[in-house]
C-alpha positions as CSV (number, residue, x, y, z in Angstrom):
1,M,-26.3,-0.4,-4.1
2,C,-28.6,-3.0,-5.4
3,L,-29.2,-1.1,-8.7
4,C,-25.4,-0.9,-9.2
5,L,-24.9,-4.6,-8.7
6,F,-27.5,-5.2,-11.4
7,L,-26.0,-2.6,-13.8
8,V,-22.4,-3.9,-13.7
9,P,-23.1,-7.2,-15.5
10,M,-25.4,-5.6,-18.0
11,I,-23.1,-2.8,-18.9
12,L,-19.8,-4.7,-18.8
13,M,-20.7,-8.1,-19.9
14,G,-23.1,-7.3,-22.6
15,G,-26.2,-8.8,-20.9
16,A,-27.2,-12.4,-20.3
17,A,-27.5,-13.3,-24.0
18,A,-23.8,-12.5,-24.7
19,V,-22.6,-14.5,-21.7
20,Q,-24.7,-17.6,-22.6
21,K,-22.8,-17.8,-25.9
22,D,-19.6,-18.6,-24.0
23,I,-20.6,-22.1,-23.0
24,G,-17.8,-23.9,-21.4
25,R,-15.6,-20.8,-21.1
26,E,-13.8,-20.4,-17.8
27,V,-13.0,-16.7,-17.2
28,A,-13.4,-14.3,-14.3
29,I,-14.5,-11.4,-16.4
30,P,-16.4,-12.3,-19.6
31,R,-16.3,-8.7,-20.9
32,H,-13.9,-6.0,-19.7
33,M,-14.7,-2.3,-19.4
34,Q,-13.3,-0.7,-22.5
35,D,-11.3,2.6,-22.4
36,G,-13.7,5.5,-22.2
37,E,-16.5,3.5,-20.6
38,E,-15.2,4.5,-17.1
39,Y,-16.5,8.0,-17.8
40,K,-20.0,6.8,-18.8
41,V,-21.0,5.0,-15.6
42,S,-21.7,6.3,-12.2
43,I,-19.1,6.2,-9.4
44,P,-21.0,3.5,-7.5
45,V,-21.0,1.3,-10.6
46,L,-17.3,1.9,-11.2
47,I,-16.6,0.9,-7.6
48,D,-18.6,-2.2,-7.9
49,Y,-16.8,-3.2,-11.1
50,G,-13.5,-2.5,-9.3
51,R,-14.5,-4.8,-6.5
52,T,-15.3,-7.4,-9.1
53,L,-11.8,-7.1,-10.5
54,F,-10.3,-7.2,-7.0
55,D,-12.1,-10.4,-6.3
56,A,-11.7,-12.0,-9.7
57,M,-10.2,-15.5,-9.8
58,W,-8.1,-15.1,-13.0
59,T,-7.6,-18.0,-15.3
60,S,-5.3,-19.0,-18.1
61,Q,-8.2,-18.5,-20.6
62,E,-8.0,-14.7,-20.1
63,G,-4.3,-14.2,-19.7
64,A,-3.4,-15.2,-16.2
65,G,0.2,-16.2,-15.8
66,R,3.3,-14.8,-17.4
67,P,5.2,-17.6,-19.3
68,L,8.1,-15.4,-20.5
69,T,8.4,-12.5,-18.0
70,K,9.4,-12.0,-14.4
71,G,7.2,-10.3,-11.8
72,T,9.2,-7.1,-12.5
73,G,7.9,-7.1,-16.0
74,A,11.4,-7.9,-17.5
75,P,11.9,-10.9,-19.8
76,L,12.9,-14.1,-18.3
77,A,16.7,-14.5,-18.1
78,N,16.2,-18.1,-19.4
79,P,13.3,-18.1,-21.9
80,H,13.9,-21.8,-22.5
81,E,12.3,-22.6,-19.1
82,P,9.0,-20.7,-19.4
83,L,6.6,-20.3,-16.4
84,V,4.1,-22.8,-17.6
85,F,2.8,-25.9,-15.7
86,P,4.2,-27.0,-13.4
87,R,6.2,-23.7,-13.0
88,N,3.1,-21.5,-13.5
89,F,2.9,-20.7,-9.7
90,N,5.7,-19.9,-7.3
91,R,5.2,-18.9,-3.7
92,I,8.4,-16.8,-3.7
93,S,8.8,-15.2,-7.1
94,G,5.2,-15.4,-8.3
95,P,2.7,-15.6,-9.8
96,D,1.5,-16.6,-6.3
97,T,-2.3,-16.2,-6.1
98,N,-5.4,-16.2,-8.3
99,S,-7.0,-13.0,-6.9
100,C,-6.3,-9.8,-5.0
101,S,-8.8,-11.0,-2.4
102,G,-6.9,-14.2,-2.0
103,C,-4.5,-12.2,0.3
104,H,-6.5,-9.0,1.0
105,N,-9.5,-10.5,2.8
106,K,-9.5,-9.7,6.6
107,P,-12.1,-8.8,7.8
108,Y,-13.5,-8.5,4.2
109,I,-12.3,-8.0,0.6
110,G,-9.7,-5.2,0.5
111,G,-8.5,-5.8,4.1
112,G,-5.3,-7.4,5.3
113,G,-4.2,-11.1,5.4
114,D,-3.0,-13.8,7.7
115,I,0.7,-14.6,7.7
116,A,0.0,-17.4,5.2
117,A,-0.7,-14.6,2.8
118,N,2.7,-12.9,3.2
119,V,4.3,-11.6,0.0
120,F,8.0,-12.2,-0.6
121,V,9.0,-8.8,-1.8
122,L,11.9,-8.8,-4.3
123,G,11.5,-12.5,-5.1
124,Q,9.9,-11.4,-8.3
125,R,13.4,-10.4,-9.7
126,F,14.0,-14.0,-10.3
127,D,12.6,-16.3,-13.1
128,F,11.6,-19.0,-10.7
129,A,13.1,-18.7,-7.2
130,T,14.2,-21.9,-5.4
131,F,16.8,-22.6,-2.8
132,N,19.0,-24.2,-5.5
133,Q,21.9,-21.8,-6.3
134,T,22.5,-23.5,-9.7
135,N,18.9,-22.7,-10.6
136,L,19.4,-19.1,-9.5
137,A,22.6,-18.8,-11.4
138,G,20.7,-19.6,-14.5
139,T,18.6,-16.5,-13.9
140,Q,21.5,-14.2,-14.5
141,T,21.9,-13.1,-10.9
142,T,25.1,-11.2,-10.0
143,A,28.0,-12.8,-8.2
144,D,27.1,-10.9,-5.1
145,E,23.6,-12.2,-5.2
146,I,24.7,-15.8,-5.7
147,G,26.9,-15.5,-2.7
148,N,24.0,-14.3,-0.6
149,L,21.2,-16.6,-1.8
150,A,21.3,-19.2,0.8
151,T,18.0,-18.9,2.6
152,L,14.5,-17.4,2.0
153,Q,15.6,-14.5,4.2
154,T,18.2,-13.5,1.6
155,I,16.1,-14.1,-1.5
156,A,13.3,-11.8,-0.5
157,N,11.7,-9.8,2.3
158,S,8.7,-11.5,3.9
159,R,6.0,-8.9,4.3
160,K,2.6,-9.0,5.8
161,T,-0.4,-8.2,3.6
162,I,-1.9,-4.9,4.9
163,G,-5.4,-3.6,4.5
164,M,-6.4,-0.9,2.0
165,S,-9.1,0.7,4.1
166,G,-9.1,4.5,3.9
167,S,-6.2,4.4,1.4
168,G,-7.8,7.2,-0.8
169,F,-7.3,9.6,2.1
170,I,-3.7,8.4,2.6
171,E,-2.8,9.0,-1.1
172,M,-4.3,12.5,-1.0
173,L,-2.3,13.3,2.2
174,A,0.9,12.1,0.4
175,R,0.1,14.2,-2.6
176,Q,-0.3,17.4,-0.5
177,M,2.9,16.7,1.4
178,T,4.8,16.1,-1.8
179,A,3.5,19.4,-3.3
180,D,4.6,21.2,-0.1
181,L,8.1,19.8,-0.2
182,Q,8.5,20.5,-3.9
183,V,7.4,24.2,-3.4
184,I,10.1,24.6,-0.7
185,R,12.7,22.9,-2.9
186,D,11.9,25.1,-5.9
187,A,12.1,28.2,-3.8
188,T,15.6,27.3,-2.6
189,P,18.2,29.4,-4.6
190,A,21.6,28.1,-5.4
191,G,24.0,28.4,-2.5
192,S,21.4,28.1,0.2
193,S,19.5,25.5,2.3
194,S,15.9,25.1,3.2
195,A,14.1,23.2,6.0
196,L,11.7,20.7,4.6
197,A,8.4,20.4,6.4
198,S,4.7,19.6,5.7
199,K,1.7,19.4,8.0
200,G,4.0,20.0,10.9
201,I,6.3,17.1,10.1
202,S,10.0,17.7,9.5
203,F,11.8,16.0,6.7
204,G,15.2,17.5,7.5
205,A,16.8,20.0,5.1
206,I,17.9,20.3,1.5
207,H,20.8,22.2,0.2
208,H,21.1,23.7,-3.3
209,N,24.8,23.9,-4.2
210,A,26.3,27.0,-5.8
211,D,27.0,25.0,-8.9
212,G,23.3,24.0,-9.3
213,T,23.6,20.5,-8.0
214,W,21.6,19.3,-5.0
215,D,22.7,17.9,-1.6
216,T,20.1,15.6,0.1
217,S,22.4,14.3,2.8
218,R,20.3,16.0,5.5
219,V,16.9,15.0,4.1
220,V,15.3,12.4,6.4
221,G,12.2,10.2,6.4
222,I,11.9,10.0,2.6
223,S,12.6,7.0,0.4
224,A,16.0,6.9,-1.3
225,L,14.0,6.5,-4.6
226,S,12.6,10.0,-4.1
227,L,16.1,11.5,-3.6
228,K,17.6,10.2,-6.9
229,T,18.0,12.5,-9.8
230,T,18.3,11.8,-13.6
231,G,20.9,14.5,-14.1
232,A,23.5,16.2,-11.8
233,K,21.5,19.5,-11.7
234,D,18.0,18.0,-11.7
235,P,16.2,18.5,-8.5
236,P,15.3,15.4,-6.4
237,P,11.6,14.6,-6.7
238,L,10.9,14.5,-2.9
239,I,7.8,12.4,-3.5
240,I,6.2,10.9,-0.5
241,R,5.5,7.2,-1.2
242,P,2.8,6.1,1.2
243,F,2.4,2.5,0.0
244,H,4.6,-0.6,0.7
245,Q,5.9,-0.7,4.2
246,A,9.3,0.6,3.2
247,G,8.0,3.6,1.2
248,N,8.4,2.2,-2.3
249,V,5.1,2.9,-4.1
250,V,3.7,6.4,-5.0
251,S,0.1,5.6,-5.7
252,L,-2.7,3.1,-5.6
253,R,-2.5,3.0,-9.4
254,E,1.1,2.1,-9.4
255,F,0.4,-0.5,-6.7
256,T,-2.4,-2.0,-8.8
257,N,-0.5,-2.1,-12.1
258,S,2.4,-3.8,-10.4
259,A,0.4,-6.3,-8.3
260,F,-1.7,-7.5,-11.2
261,N,1.4,-8.5,-13.1
262,H,3.5,-9.8,-10.2
263,H,0.9,-11.8,-8.4
264,H,-1.5,-12.9,-11.1
265,G,0.4,-12.5,-14.4
266,M,-2.3,-10.1,-15.7
267,Q,-0.7,-7.2,-17.7
268,S,-2.3,-3.8,-18.1
269,E,-2.3,-1.9,-21.3
270,E,-0.7,1.2,-19.8
271,R,2.2,-0.7,-18.3
272,F,2.9,-3.2,-21.2
273,G,1.3,-1.6,-24.3
274,I,-1.9,-1.9,-26.3
275,G,-1.9,-4.9,-28.6
276,V,1.3,-6.3,-27.1
277,D,1.6,-9.8,-25.9
278,A,4.4,-8.8,-23.4
279,D,4.5,-12.1,-21.5
280,G,4.1,-14.6,-24.4
281,D,0.8,-16.2,-23.3
282,G,-1.1,-15.4,-26.5
283,F,-3.3,-12.7,-24.9
284,V,-3.2,-8.9,-25.4
285,N,-4.9,-6.0,-23.6
286,E,-5.5,-8.3,-20.6
287,L,-6.4,-5.3,-18.4
288,T,-7.7,-2.1,-20.0
289,R,-6.9,1.4,-18.8
290,A,-10.5,1.5,-17.6
291,D,-10.0,-1.7,-15.6
292,I,-7.0,-0.2,-13.7
293,T,-9.0,2.9,-13.0
294,A,-11.9,0.9,-11.6
295,A,-9.7,-1.3,-9.4
296,T,-7.8,1.7,-8.1
297,I,-11.0,3.6,-7.3
298,F,-12.5,0.6,-5.5
299,Q,-9.4,0.7,-3.1
300,A,-9.4,4.5,-2.8
301,T,-13.1,4.6,-1.7
302,M,-13.0,1.8,0.8
303,P,-14.5,2.7,4.2
304,V,-12.2,4.3,6.7
305,P,-11.3,2.3,9.9
306,G,-12.8,3.4,13.2
307,R,-13.1,2.5,16.8
308,K,-14.7,-0.4,18.7
309,I,-15.5,0.9,22.2
310,S,-16.7,-1.5,24.8
311,S,-19.7,-0.4,26.9
312,D,-18.2,-2.3,29.9
313,P,-17.3,0.5,32.3
314,E,-13.8,-0.8,33.2
315,I,-12.8,-1.6,29.6
316,H,-14.3,1.7,28.4
317,E,-12.2,3.6,31.0
318,A,-9.1,1.6,30.1
319,I,-9.4,2.6,26.4
320,I,-9.7,6.3,27.3
321,M,-6.8,6.1,29.7
322,G,-4.8,4.1,27.2
323,E,-5.1,6.7,24.6
324,K,-3.9,9.3,27.1
325,R,-0.9,7.2,28.1
326,F,-0.1,6.5,24.4
327,R,0.3,10.2,24.0
328,A,2.2,10.7,27.3
329,I,4.9,8.1,26.6
330,G,5.7,9.7,23.2
331,C,4.2,7.2,20.7
332,T,2.4,10.1,19.0
333,S,5.7,11.7,18.0
334,C,5.5,9.4,15.0
335,H,2.0,7.9,15.2
336,L,0.4,11.3,14.8
337,E,-3.3,11.0,15.8
338,T,-4.5,12.9,12.8
339,L,-3.2,14.6,9.7
340,P,-5.1,17.5,8.1
341,L,-6.3,17.4,4.5
342,D,-7.0,21.0,3.5
343,N,-7.7,22.9,0.3
344,R,-10.3,20.3,-0.8
345,G,-7.7,17.6,-0.6
346,W,-10.5,15.1,0.1
347,I,-11.5,15.4,-3.6
348,Y,-9.7,12.3,-4.9
349,S,-8.6,12.5,-8.5
350,E,-7.6,9.6,-10.7
351,P,-5.0,9.4,-12.2
352,G,-2.7,11.2,-9.8
353,P,0.1,13.7,-10.7
354,Y,3.2,11.8,-9.4
355,N,2.9,8.4,-10.9
356,P,6.2,7.0,-12.3
357,K,6.7,5.8,-15.9
358,G,4.5,2.9,-16.8
359,N,1.5,4.4,-15.0
360,I,-0.8,7.0,-16.5
361,R,-0.5,10.4,-14.9
362,A,-2.8,13.3,-14.4
363,G,-3.2,15.3,-17.7
364,E,-2.7,12.3,-19.9
365,I,-6.4,11.3,-19.8
366,P,-9.5,13.0,-18.4
367,E,-9.6,12.9,-14.6
368,I,-12.3,11.2,-12.5
369,N,-12.9,13.2,-9.3
370,I,-14.5,11.7,-6.2
371,D,-15.5,13.4,-2.9
372,L,-14.1,11.0,-0.4
373,T,-16.4,12.4,2.3
374,S,-19.6,11.6,0.4
375,D,-22.2,9.4,2.0
376,E,-22.8,7.9,-1.4
377,L,-19.6,6.0,-0.9
378,P,-19.2,2.9,1.3
379,R,-19.4,4.1,4.9
380,P,-18.2,5.1,7.4
381,R,-16.7,8.3,6.0
382,L,-14.6,11.1,7.4
383,K,-16.2,14.6,7.3
384,V,-15.1,18.1,6.7
385,T,-14.7,20.3,9.8
386,N,-14.0,24.0,9.3
387,G,-12.6,23.4,5.8
388,V,-10.4,20.5,6.9
389,V,-10.7,16.7,7.0
390,Y,-8.7,15.3,9.9
391,V,-7.5,11.8,8.9
392,P,-7.0,9.7,12.1
393,A,-4.5,7.2,10.6
394,Y,-1.9,7.4,13.4
395,T,1.0,7.9,11.1
396,D,3.4,10.7,9.8
397,L,3.9,8.9,6.5
398,K,7.6,9.2,7.2
399,L,10.3,6.5,7.2
400,H,11.9,5.7,10.5
401,D,14.6,3.2,11.6
402,I,12.8,1.3,14.4
403,T,15.5,-1.4,14.7
404,S,18.6,-1.6,16.8
405,G,20.8,-1.9,13.8
406,P,22.6,-4.9,12.1
407,G,21.7,-8.1,13.8
408,D,18.3,-7.0,14.8
409,P,15.9,-9.7,13.6
410,N,13.4,-7.0,12.7
411,R,15.7,-5.7,10.0
412,E,15.0,-6.8,6.5
413,P,18.0,-8.5,4.7
414,L,17.4,-6.6,1.5
415,D,16.7,-2.9,0.8
416,M,14.1,-2.6,-1.9
417,N,14.8,1.1,-2.4
418,Q,18.3,0.4,-3.6
419,T,19.6,-1.2,-6.9
420,P,19.5,-5.0,-6.6
421,G,22.9,-6.6,-6.4
422,T,24.6,-3.6,-4.9
423,K,26.2,-3.3,-1.5
424,A,23.5,-0.9,-0.4
425,F,20.9,-3.5,-1.5
426,F,22.5,-6.2,0.6
427,A,23.1,-3.9,3.6
428,G,19.5,-4.5,4.4
429,N,16.7,-2.2,5.6
430,G,15.4,-1.1,9.0
431,K,13.4,1.9,7.8
432,F,9.7,1.6,7.6
433,I,6.8,4.0,7.1
434,T,5.2,4.7,10.5
435,R,2.5,2.0,10.5
436,K,-1.0,3.4,10.0
437,L,-2.5,2.2,13.2
438,W,-6.1,2.8,12.2
439,G,-7.6,-0.7,11.7
440,I,-4.6,-2.4,13.3
441,A,-6.3,-4.5,15.9
442,N,-8.2,-6.9,13.6
443,Q,-5.4,-7.3,11.1
444,H,-3.5,-10.2,12.8
445,S,-0.7,-11.1,12.8
446,F,1.5,-8.0,13.6
447,G,4.8,-6.4,12.6
448,H,5.9,-5.6,9.0
449,H,6.8,-9.3,8.7
450,G,3.7,-10.6,10.5
451,L,5.7,-12.7,13.0
452,Y,4.2,-11.3,16.2
453,T,0.9,-12.7,17.4
454,T,0.1,-9.8,19.8
455,I,0.2,-6.0,19.7
456,R,2.2,-6.0,22.9
457,E,5.0,-7.9,21.2
458,V,5.3,-5.3,18.5
459,V,5.4,-2.4,21.0
460,L,8.1,-4.1,23.0
461,A,10.1,-4.7,19.8
462,H,10.4,-1.0,18.9
463,A,14.0,0.2,18.9
464,G,16.2,2.7,17.1
465,E,14.2,6.0,16.7
466,A,11.4,4.5,18.8
467,S,13.6,3.5,21.7
468,A,12.5,6.2,24.1
469,A,8.8,5.4,23.7
470,A,9.4,1.7,24.1
471,T,11.5,2.3,27.2
472,A,8.7,4.5,28.6
473,F,6.2,1.7,27.9
474,R,8.4,-0.8,29.8
475,A,8.7,1.6,32.7
476,S,4.9,2.1,32.9
477,S,2.8,0.4,35.5
478,K,1.2,-2.9,34.5
479,Y,-2.2,-1.2,34.4
480,D,-1.0,1.6,32.2
481,Q,0.6,-0.9,29.8
482,D,-2.7,-2.8,29.7
483,C,-4.7,0.3,29.1
484,I,-2.4,1.2,26.1
485,I,-3.1,-2.2,24.7
486,E,-6.8,-1.8,25.2
487,F,-6.6,1.5,23.3
488,L,-4.8,-0.1,20.4
489,K,-7.3,-3.0,20.4
490,S,-10.0,-0.5,19.8
491,L,-8.5,0.6,16.4
492,Q,-10.4,-1.6,14.0
493,I,-11.7,-2.0,10.5
494,L,-15.4,-1.8,11.2
495,P,-18.1,-4.2,9.8
496,L,-19.6,-3.1,6.5
497,S,-22.8,-2.5,8.3
498,A,-21.3,0.3,10.4
499,K,-22.3,3.8,9.6
500,S,-20.5,5.6,12.5
501,L,-16.8,5.8,13.2
502,C,-17.4,4.3,16.6
503,I,-19.3,1.1,17.4
504,D,-19.9,-0.9,20.6
505,E,-18.9,-4.5,21.2
506,N,-22.1,-5.7,19.6
507,G,-21.5,-3.8,16.4
508,A,-24.1,-1.1,17.1
509,D,-23.3,2.5,15.9
510,I,-22.5,4.9,18.8
511,Q,-21.4,8.5,19.2
512,C,-17.7,8.6,19.7
513,P,-17.1,9.2,23.4
514,P,-15.3,12.4,24.6
515,G,-11.5,11.8,24.6
516,I,-11.7,9.3,21.8
517,T,-10.1,9.9,18.4
518,P,-11.9,10.3,16.0
C-alpha cells in the first residue's frame, strides 16, 4: 500500500510543485480527481483517494457549507437568512461536521461513532432548526408540524452512527434480493398472487389485481418507499434498502451523495449539476463524479468484521455456548448467521442498478468491478466456498417492528419513510432493519438511538416481533444469559493488522475454532 499512498498525491494533486503555488490556501483536497480519471488508476489507488475524501476536513475555501439550501437539497424557505456565520453549523439540521470521519471513527476511519456523534435524521428538512416555534414557522413548516415541534424528539430522530465495515457485501446481498423479488413480481399475472421470498427469507405476498393494479397490503419487511408506484398500474419497485436503520437508502452511492450535502455542505455534480452553484456559495463542481465513486468504493471495500475469541478456557467455552444459546432461543430467526452471495455476487460493481434519481445508475457510465474476496483489498476478507460467499452479518435485511407499540420509548417519533407533515409521518416508526451484529461489540453505545450502554440492555429491550426471543432470554439461566452476552461481545470490527476473521485477546490471528461463525 505504500506505493499507492505515494501515487495519490502525485496523480490527484499534480505533484509537489503544483501544491506549493497555493501558498496560504486552506483546503482539504488541493486537486480533485476529474471524471474519467477513476478508470485510469488502480483499485488500491482509488480506495486510498476515497479514504482521503472520507477523512477530509472540508473548508469554506472549497465549497463547504450550503448558504442557500437545506440538507435535503431544496432551497431555503427563507433565503433572507442564509446559513453563513454564525448559522453555518447546526447540530440538528446541519451542516453538522467537517468530515465523514468526524462521526465514523470507531475503532478507525469508516467505523461507528460515540453517542456524541448521533445524527438527527429529518432535522435537515428545516432551514435552521431550533426549539423556537416562530423560527420554525419561518421555514414554511405545515400546521401539523408546528403543532408537533416542541422538543428535539419531535423535530428529528436521534440515530447512532454505525460502521461501514463489510458494506460492499451488504449492498450486493440487497441487490440480489431485489432482483429475486422483482422476478417474482414480474412473473405474477393479473388476477393472481405470489409469495415473495429471497435467500430463504419471506417478504409476504404480492397480488396483481385483475385490472392491472397492484396490492402490496400483504408485503412485509420492505420499506414503504419500495412499495410506492408512480402510476396506478406501475409495479412497486420492491427494492431492498440496506442502509439507514429504518431501511431508507438503496446504496452506498446514494448514502454518500446525500451525506456530503447534508453534513458538510459539499455538493456532487451528479446530484446538483455540472457548473451549477446550487447552494449559492460561489463554488461549482464541488465533488466530481469520480470523487463520489472513490468515496463509495472506499466504503464498499472496507474489511469485514470478525471474531475476537479469548484463549481463556472459561471465556472460550462461554462464547461457544453463547452462540448455541443465541440460536436456541430464537434470535437467529431474524439475525440470520449468514446470507449467501451466489452467481458471483461478490463482484461489486459501481454504480449500482437500483440507485434513485440524483444518483448515477449502472449503464449511465462505465462500471468499475471489484472482487470483494481479493486479498489485494484491505483484510480480512470473506472467501468463496463451493461457488458461494457466506456473509456472516447476522441480519435478514428485513424491517421488523421490535417495539411494543405507541408509548414505547424505543419508537421513533417520526417515520422517515413517509411524506413529512402527514399523519403517517407523525405516527412514528418502530420498524428497523435487523441490526447487522457483525462488529457490534466495539461500536458503543447501543440501540438505534445509542442510548444503551450495554448489549444486555438492548437484548432486554426487544419487544414486538422479537418478544418471544426476549422472553426466552429472560427465562434462561444466569449462566446462559452471560454466555449469550460473551458471544455477542466477540463480534467485533478487528484491528487493521488482522488478516484472519478470528483473533485472540492479544490481537493475534488464529484459526476460527469449531462451532464459531465464521
